[in-house]
PyMOL CGO cylinders between C-alpha atoms (Angstrom):
from pymol import cmd
from pymol.cgo import CYLINDER

trace = [
    CYLINDER, -37.19, -6.74, 96.70, -35.79, -4.81, 99.66, 0.3, 1, 1, 1, 1, 1, 1,
    CYLINDER, -35.79, -4.81, 99.66, -36.67, -1.12, 99.27, 0.3, 1, 1, 1, 1, 1, 1,
    CYLINDER, -36.67, -1.12, 99.27, -35.77, 1.85, 101.44, 0.3, 1, 1, 1, 1, 1, 1,
    CYLINDER, -35.77, 1.85, 101.44, -38.06, 4.90, 101.32, 0.3, 1, 1, 1, 1, 1, 1,
    CYLINDER, -38.06, 4.90, 101.32, -38.02, 7.46, 99.94, 0.3, 1, 1, 1, 1, 1, 1,
    CYLINDER, -38.02, 7.46, 99.94, -36.92, 5.95, 96.64, 0.3, 1, 1, 1, 1, 1, 1,
    CYLINDER, -36.92, 5.95, 96.64, -36.47, 7.39, 93.16, 0.3, 1, 1, 1, 1, 1, 1,
    CYLINDER, -36.47, 7.39, 93.16, -36.88, 6.52, 89.50, 0.3, 1, 1, 1, 1, 1, 1,
    CYLINDER, -36.88, 6.52, 89.50, -34.39, 3.65, 89.53, 0.3, 1, 1, 1, 1, 1, 1,
    CYLINDER, -34.39, 3.65, 89.53, -36.49, 1.70, 92.05, 0.3, 1, 1, 1, 1, 1, 1,
    CYLINDER, -36.49, 1.70, 92.05, -39.79, 2.79, 90.48, 0.3, 1, 1, 1, 1, 1, 1,
    CYLINDER, -39.79, 2.79, 90.48, -38.62, 1.48, 87.10, 0.3, 1, 1, 1, 1, 1, 1,
    CYLINDER, -38.62, 1.48, 87.10, -37.53, -1.79, 88.73, 0.3, 1, 1, 1, 1, 1, 1,
    CYLINDER, -37.53, -1.79, 88.73, -41.12, -2.27, 89.94, 0.3, 1, 1, 1, 1, 1, 1,
    CYLINDER, -41.12, -2.27, 89.94, -43.36, -0.63, 87.33, 0.3, 1, 1, 1, 1, 1, 1,
    CYLINDER, -43.36, -0.63, 87.33, -43.23, -1.42, 83.60, 0.3, 1, 1, 1, 1, 1, 1,
    CYLINDER, -43.23, -1.42, 83.60, -43.84, 2.27, 82.72, 0.3, 1, 1, 1, 1, 1, 1,
    CYLINDER, -43.84, 2.27, 82.72, -41.08, 4.34, 81.15, 0.3, 1, 1, 1, 1, 1, 1,
    CYLINDER, -41.08, 4.34, 81.15, -40.71, 7.95, 80.06, 0.3, 1, 1, 1, 1, 1, 1,
    CYLINDER, -40.71, 7.95, 80.06, -42.59, 9.67, 78.66, 0.3, 1, 1, 1, 1, 1, 1,
    CYLINDER, -42.59, 9.67, 78.66, -45.37, 7.79, 80.47, 0.3, 1, 1, 1, 1, 1, 1,
    CYLINDER, -45.37, 7.79, 80.47, -43.96, 7.19, 83.95, 0.3, 1, 1, 1, 1, 1, 1,
    CYLINDER, -43.96, 7.19, 83.95, -45.94, 9.57, 86.16, 0.3, 1, 1, 1, 1, 1, 1,
    CYLINDER, -45.94, 9.57, 86.16, -44.25, 8.90, 89.53, 0.3, 1, 1, 1, 1, 1, 1,
    CYLINDER, -44.25, 8.90, 89.53, -41.09, 10.86, 90.42, 0.3, 1, 1, 1, 1, 1, 1,
    CYLINDER, -41.09, 10.86, 90.42, -40.50, 9.25, 93.82, 0.3, 1, 1, 1, 1, 1, 1,
    CYLINDER, -40.50, 9.25, 93.82, -42.15, 7.01, 96.38, 0.3, 1, 1, 1, 1, 1, 1,
    CYLINDER, -42.15, 7.01, 96.38, -42.04, 8.73, 99.77, 0.3, 1, 1, 1, 1, 1, 1,
    CYLINDER, -42.04, 8.73, 99.77, -43.49, 5.90, 101.87, 0.3, 1, 1, 1, 1, 1, 1,
    CYLINDER, -43.49, 5.90, 101.87, -45.05, 2.52, 101.23, 0.3, 1, 1, 1, 1, 1, 1,
    CYLINDER, -45.05, 2.52, 101.23, -46.56, -0.18, 103.38, 0.3, 1, 1, 1, 1, 1, 1,
    CYLINDER, -46.56, -0.18, 103.38, -46.68, -2.88, 100.69, 0.3, 1, 1, 1, 1, 1, 1,
    CYLINDER, -46.68, -2.88, 100.69, -50.20, -4.03, 99.90, 0.3, 1, 1, 1, 1, 1, 1,
    CYLINDER, -50.20, -4.03, 99.90, -51.72, -1.46, 102.28, 0.3, 1, 1, 1, 1, 1, 1,
    CYLINDER, -51.72, -1.46, 102.28, -50.90, 2.16, 101.37, 0.3, 1, 1, 1, 1, 1, 1,
    CYLINDER, -50.90, 2.16, 101.37, -48.50, 4.34, 99.43, 0.3, 1, 1, 1, 1, 1, 1,
    CYLINDER, -48.50, 4.34, 99.43, -47.48, 7.99, 99.29, 0.3, 1, 1, 1, 1, 1, 1,
    CYLINDER, -47.48, 7.99, 99.29, -45.64, 9.10, 96.17, 0.3, 1, 1, 1, 1, 1, 1,
    CYLINDER, -45.64, 9.10, 96.17, -44.92, 12.35, 94.34, 0.3, 1, 1, 1, 1, 1, 1,
    CYLINDER, -44.92, 12.35, 94.34, -44.93, 13.64, 90.80, 0.3, 1, 1, 1, 1, 1, 1,
    CYLINDER, -44.93, 13.64, 90.80, -42.86, 16.70, 89.92, 0.3, 1, 1, 1, 1, 1, 1,
    CYLINDER, -42.86, 16.70, 89.92, -44.97, 18.38, 87.23, 0.3, 1, 1, 1, 1, 1, 1,
    CYLINDER, -44.97, 18.38, 87.23, -42.32, 19.40, 84.69, 0.3, 1, 1, 1, 1, 1, 1,
    CYLINDER, -42.32, 19.40, 84.69, -43.21, 22.73, 83.03, 0.3, 1, 1, 1, 1, 1, 1,
    CYLINDER, -43.21, 22.73, 83.03, -41.45, 21.59, 79.83, 0.3, 1, 1, 1, 1, 1, 1,
    CYLINDER, -41.45, 21.59, 79.83, -43.90, 18.71, 79.18, 0.3, 1, 1, 1, 1, 1, 1,
    CYLINDER, -43.90, 18.71, 79.18, -45.10, 19.02, 75.57, 0.3, 1, 1, 1, 1, 1, 1,
    CYLINDER, -45.10, 19.02, 75.57, -48.72, 18.45, 76.63, 0.3, 1, 1, 1, 1, 1, 1,
    CYLINDER, -48.72, 18.45, 76.63, -48.84, 21.92, 78.21, 0.3, 1, 1, 1, 1, 1, 1,
    CYLINDER, -48.84, 21.92, 78.21, -48.55, 23.52, 74.75, 0.3, 1, 1, 1, 1, 1, 1,
    CYLINDER, -48.55, 23.52, 74.75, -52.07, 22.35, 73.98, 0.3, 1, 1, 1, 1, 1, 1,
    CYLINDER, -52.07, 22.35, 73.98, -53.71, 21.91, 77.40, 0.3, 1, 1, 1, 1, 1, 1,
    CYLINDER, -53.71, 21.91, 77.40, -54.36, 24.85, 77.48, 0.3, 1, 1, 1, 1, 1, 1,
    CYLINDER, -54.36, 24.85, 77.48, -52.41, 27.56, 75.63, 0.3, 1, 1, 1, 1, 1, 1,
    CYLINDER, -52.41, 27.56, 75.63, -52.15, 30.55, 77.96, 0.3, 1, 1, 1, 1, 1, 1,
    CYLINDER, -52.15, 30.55, 77.96, -53.48, 28.53, 80.93, 0.3, 1, 1, 1, 1, 1, 1,
    CYLINDER, -53.48, 28.53, 80.93, -51.58, 25.22, 81.18, 0.3, 1, 1, 1, 1, 1, 1,
    CYLINDER, -51.58, 25.22, 81.18, -53.00, 22.57, 83.52, 0.3, 1, 1, 1, 1, 1, 1,
    CYLINDER, -53.00, 22.57, 83.52, -52.16, 18.89, 84.00, 0.3, 1, 1, 1, 1, 1, 1,
    CYLINDER, -52.16, 18.89, 84.00, -54.97, 16.84, 82.41, 0.3, 1, 1, 1, 1, 1, 1,
    CYLINDER, -54.97, 16.84, 82.41, -57.20, 14.96, 84.83, 0.3, 1, 1, 1, 1, 1, 1,
    CYLINDER, -57.20, 14.96, 84.83, -56.58, 11.70, 82.98, 0.3, 1, 1, 1, 1, 1, 1,
    CYLINDER, -56.58, 11.70, 82.98, -52.85, 12.07, 83.70, 0.3, 1, 1, 1, 1, 1, 1,
    CYLINDER, -52.85, 12.07, 83.70, -53.61, 12.67, 87.39, 0.3, 1, 1, 1, 1, 1, 1,
    CYLINDER, -53.61, 12.67, 87.39, -55.69, 9.46, 87.41, 0.3, 1, 1, 1, 1, 1, 1,
    CYLINDER, -55.69, 9.46, 87.41, -52.86, 7.57, 85.65, 0.3, 1, 1, 1, 1, 1, 1,
    CYLINDER, -52.86, 7.57, 85.65, -50.30, 8.86, 88.16, 0.3, 1, 1, 1, 1, 1, 1,
    CYLINDER, -50.30, 8.86, 88.16, -52.52, 7.67, 91.02, 0.3, 1, 1, 1, 1, 1, 1,
    CYLINDER, -52.52, 7.67, 91.02, -52.92, 4.26, 89.34, 0.3, 1, 1, 1, 1, 1, 1,
    CYLINDER, -52.92, 4.26, 89.34, -49.16, 3.91, 88.93, 0.3, 1, 1, 1, 1, 1, 1,
    CYLINDER, -49.16, 3.91, 88.93, -48.55, 4.77, 92.60, 0.3, 1, 1, 1, 1, 1, 1,
    CYLINDER, -48.55, 4.77, 92.60, -51.18, 2.27, 93.80, 0.3, 1, 1, 1, 1, 1, 1,
    CYLINDER, -51.18, 2.27, 93.80, -49.87, -0.40, 91.42, 0.3, 1, 1, 1, 1, 1, 1,
    CYLINDER, -49.87, -0.40, 91.42, -46.37, 0.10, 92.86, 0.3, 1, 1, 1, 1, 1, 1,
    CYLINDER, -46.37, 0.10, 92.86, -47.79, -0.65, 96.33, 0.3, 1, 1, 1, 1, 1, 1,
    CYLINDER, -47.79, -0.65, 96.33, -49.52, -3.81, 95.11, 0.3, 1, 1, 1, 1, 1, 1,
    CYLINDER, -49.52, -3.81, 95.11, -46.65, -5.14, 93.00, 0.3, 1, 1, 1, 1, 1, 1,
    CYLINDER, -46.65, -5.14, 93.00, -44.06, -4.69, 95.78, 0.3, 1, 1, 1, 1, 1, 1,
    CYLINDER, -44.06, -4.69, 95.78, -46.25, -6.60, 98.24, 0.3, 1, 1, 1, 1, 1, 1,
    CYLINDER, -46.25, -6.60, 98.24, -46.69, -9.49, 95.79, 0.3, 1, 1, 1, 1, 1, 1,
    CYLINDER, -46.69, -9.49, 95.79, -43.08, -9.59, 94.64, 0.3, 1, 1, 1, 1, 1, 1,
    CYLINDER, -43.08, -9.59, 94.64, -44.49, -9.14, 91.14, 0.3, 1, 1, 1, 1, 1, 1,
    CYLINDER, -44.49, -9.14, 91.14, -42.13, -6.45, 89.89, 0.3, 1, 1, 1, 1, 1, 1,
    CYLINDER, -42.13, -6.45, 89.89, -42.60, -5.74, 86.19, 0.3, 1, 1, 1, 1, 1, 1,
    CYLINDER, -42.60, -5.74, 86.19, -46.17, -7.02, 86.09, 0.3, 1, 1, 1, 1, 1, 1,
    CYLINDER, -46.17, -7.02, 86.09, -48.77, -4.73, 84.59, 0.3, 1, 1, 1, 1, 1, 1,
    CYLINDER, -48.77, -4.73, 84.59, -51.69, -3.24, 86.49, 0.3, 1, 1, 1, 1, 1, 1,
    CYLINDER, -51.69, -3.24, 86.49, -54.31, -2.49, 83.85, 0.3, 1, 1, 1, 1, 1, 1,
    CYLINDER, -54.31, -2.49, 83.85, -56.68, 0.25, 84.96, 0.3, 1, 1, 1, 1, 1, 1,
    CYLINDER, -56.68, 0.25, 84.96, -60.19, -1.22, 84.50, 0.3, 1, 1, 1, 1, 1, 1,
    CYLINDER, -60.19, -1.22, 84.50, -62.38, 1.25, 86.35, 0.3, 1, 1, 1, 1, 1, 1,
    CYLINDER, -62.38, 1.25, 86.35, -62.55, 4.65, 87.96, 0.3, 1, 1, 1, 1, 1, 1,
    CYLINDER, -62.55, 4.65, 87.96, -65.53, 5.24, 90.23, 0.3, 1, 1, 1, 1, 1, 1,
    CYLINDER, -65.53, 5.24, 90.23, -66.59, 8.49, 91.85, 0.3, 1, 1, 1, 1, 1, 1,
    CYLINDER, -66.59, 8.49, 91.85, -63.79, 10.58, 90.37, 0.3, 1, 1, 1, 1, 1, 1,
    CYLINDER, -63.79, 10.58, 90.37, -63.84, 14.19, 91.56, 0.3, 1, 1, 1, 1, 1, 1,
    CYLINDER, -63.84, 14.19, 91.56, -61.55, 16.96, 90.38, 0.3, 1, 1, 1, 1, 1, 1,
    CYLINDER, -61.55, 16.96, 90.38, -61.35, 19.77, 92.91, 0.3, 1, 1, 1, 1, 1, 1,
    CYLINDER, -61.35, 19.77, 92.91, -58.25, 21.81, 92.03, 0.3, 1, 1, 1, 1, 1, 1,
    CYLINDER, -58.25, 21.81, 92.03, -56.21, 22.34, 88.89, 0.3, 1, 1, 1, 1, 1, 1,
    CYLINDER, -56.21, 22.34, 88.89, -52.58, 21.20, 88.85, 0.3, 1, 1, 1, 1, 1, 1,
    CYLINDER, -52.58, 21.20, 88.85, -50.18, 23.65, 87.24, 0.3, 1, 1, 1, 1, 1, 1,
    CYLINDER, -50.18, 23.65, 87.24, -46.70, 23.25, 85.73, 0.3, 1, 1, 1, 1, 1, 1,
    CYLINDER, -46.70, 23.25, 85.73, -43.94, 23.36, 88.34, 0.3, 1, 1, 1, 1, 1, 1,
    CYLINDER, -43.94, 23.36, 88.34, -46.06, 21.99, 91.18, 0.3, 1, 1, 1, 1, 1, 1,
    CYLINDER, -46.06, 21.99, 91.18, -45.39, 18.76, 93.08, 0.3, 1, 1, 1, 1, 1, 1,
    CYLINDER, -45.39, 18.76, 93.08, -48.40, 16.45, 93.12, 0.3, 1, 1, 1, 1, 1, 1,
    CYLINDER, -48.40, 16.45, 93.12, -48.69, 14.16, 96.15, 0.3, 1, 1, 1, 1, 1, 1,
    CYLINDER, -48.69, 14.16, 96.15, -50.22, 10.79, 95.25, 0.3, 1, 1, 1, 1, 1, 1,
    CYLINDER, -50.22, 10.79, 95.25, -51.82, 8.67, 97.97, 0.3, 1, 1, 1, 1, 1, 1,
    CYLINDER, -51.82, 8.67, 97.97, -53.37, 5.25, 97.59, 0.3, 1, 1, 1, 1, 1, 1,
    CYLINDER, -53.37, 5.25, 97.59, -54.98, 2.90, 100.09, 0.3, 1, 1, 1, 1, 1, 1,
    CYLINDER, -54.98, 2.90, 100.09, -55.57, -0.65, 98.90, 0.3, 1, 1, 1, 1, 1, 1,
    CYLINDER, -55.57, -0.65, 98.90, -59.08, -1.73, 99.91, 0.3, 1, 1, 1, 1, 1, 1,
    CYLINDER, -59.08, -1.73, 99.91, -59.29, -5.03, 98.00, 0.3, 1, 1, 1, 1, 1, 1,
    CYLINDER, -59.29, -5.03, 98.00, -56.59, -7.28, 96.64, 0.3, 1, 1, 1, 1, 1, 1,
    CYLINDER, -56.59, -7.28, 96.64, -57.45, -10.65, 95.15, 0.3, 1, 1, 1, 1, 1, 1,
    CYLINDER, -57.45, -10.65, 95.15, -55.45, -12.81, 92.77, 0.3, 1, 1, 1, 1, 1, 1,
    CYLINDER, -55.45, -12.81, 92.77, -56.33, -10.58, 89.79, 0.3, 1, 1, 1, 1, 1, 1,
    CYLINDER, -56.33, -10.58, 89.79, -58.55, -7.65, 90.85, 0.3, 1, 1, 1, 1, 1, 1,
    CYLINDER, -58.55, -7.65, 90.85, -57.33, -4.85, 93.08, 0.3, 1, 1, 1, 1, 1, 1,
    CYLINDER, -57.33, -4.85, 93.08, -59.23, -1.78, 94.31, 0.3, 1, 1, 1, 1, 1, 1,
    CYLINDER, -59.23, -1.78, 94.31, -57.68, 1.39, 95.74, 0.3, 1, 1, 1, 1, 1, 1,
    CYLINDER, -57.68, 1.39, 95.74, -59.01, 4.61, 97.22, 0.3, 1, 1, 1, 1, 1, 1,
    CYLINDER, -59.01, 4.61, 97.22, -56.78, 7.34, 95.79, 0.3, 1, 1, 1, 1, 1, 1,
    CYLINDER, -56.78, 7.34, 95.79, -56.17, 11.03, 96.40, 0.3, 1, 1, 1, 1, 1, 1,
    CYLINDER, -56.17, 11.03, 96.40, -53.96, 13.59, 94.68, 0.3, 1, 1, 1, 1, 1, 1,
    CYLINDER, -53.96, 13.59, 94.68, -53.05, 16.88, 96.36, 0.3, 1, 1, 1, 1, 1, 1,
    CYLINDER, -53.05, 16.88, 96.36, -50.72, 19.87, 96.11, 0.3, 1, 1, 1, 1, 1, 1,
    CYLINDER, -50.72, 19.87, 96.11, -49.47, 21.40, 99.37, 0.3, 1, 1, 1, 1, 1, 1,
    CYLINDER, -49.47, 21.40, 99.37, -52.32, 19.71, 101.24, 0.3, 1, 1, 1, 1, 1, 1,
    CYLINDER, -52.32, 19.71, 101.24, -55.05, 20.99, 98.88, 0.3, 1, 1, 1, 1, 1, 1,
    CYLINDER, -55.05, 20.99, 98.88, -56.97, 18.04, 97.41, 0.3, 1, 1, 1, 1, 1, 1,
    CYLINDER, -56.97, 18.04, 97.41, -56.91, 18.03, 93.60, 0.3, 1, 1, 1, 1, 1, 1,
    CYLINDER, -56.91, 18.03, 93.60, -58.60, 14.71, 92.79, 0.3, 1, 1, 1, 1, 1, 1,
    CYLINDER, -58.60, 14.71, 92.79, -60.10, 11.65, 94.46, 0.3, 1, 1, 1, 1, 1, 1,
    CYLINDER, -60.10, 11.65, 94.46, -61.46, 8.36, 93.15, 0.3, 1, 1, 1, 1, 1, 1,
    CYLINDER, -61.46, 8.36, 93.15, -61.87, 4.64, 93.64, 0.3, 1, 1, 1, 1, 1, 1,
    CYLINDER, -61.87, 4.64, 93.64, -59.78, 2.80, 91.06, 0.3, 1, 1, 1, 1, 1, 1,
    CYLINDER, -59.78, 2.80, 91.06, -59.84, -0.83, 89.95, 0.3, 1, 1, 1, 1, 1, 1,
    CYLINDER, -59.84, -0.83, 89.95, -56.96, -2.74, 88.37, 0.3, 1, 1, 1, 1, 1, 1,
    CYLINDER, -56.96, -2.74, 88.37, -56.46, -6.17, 86.84, 0.3, 1, 1, 1, 1, 1, 1,
    CYLINDER, -56.46, -6.17, 86.84, -52.92, -7.53, 87.18, 0.3, 1, 1, 1, 1, 1, 1,
    CYLINDER, -52.92, -7.53, 87.18, -51.18, -9.40, 84.38, 0.3, 1, 1, 1, 1, 1, 1,
    CYLINDER, -51.18, -9.40, 84.38, -47.66, -10.72, 83.91, 0.3, 1, 1, 1, 1, 1, 1,
    CYLINDER, -47.66, -10.72, 83.91, -45.60, -8.74, 81.45, 0.3, 1, 1, 1, 1, 1, 1,
    CYLINDER, -45.60, -8.74, 81.45, -45.08, -10.60, 78.18, 0.3, 1, 1, 1, 1, 1, 1,
    CYLINDER, -45.08, -10.60, 78.18, -41.47, -11.30, 77.27, 0.3, 1, 1, 1, 1, 1, 1,
]
cmd.load_cgo(trace, "trace")
């Protein structure tokens, strides 16, 4: 697949199997397939999850930040392999650190660097930030599987 960066939801949905309301990548800013990716998530203030997390002090849940990072890294891996539509199952998160809350209306920058990529297991060092301030970091592991028809 020939992709020009930055790219939006149409390309993201051609690569990732995720769809709204669980696609957590708004655009891919840059990608060196199989090596590294920079993507963004526009944190929509109207997301229903903000009504309960937390009333009066809404913040994007850390698990959603980790999922957004996994989706961005999976995009990088799938494009390199020509495996569009395959599923990257998140199988591990090591050393996760949450350093800054992410609020509605902010743009979250998602960075992933692929450090291991075998036939089934992939490992990425990931970082999420807002305006250069680091929000979360981790080492994530994924197992790739073909999407079932």
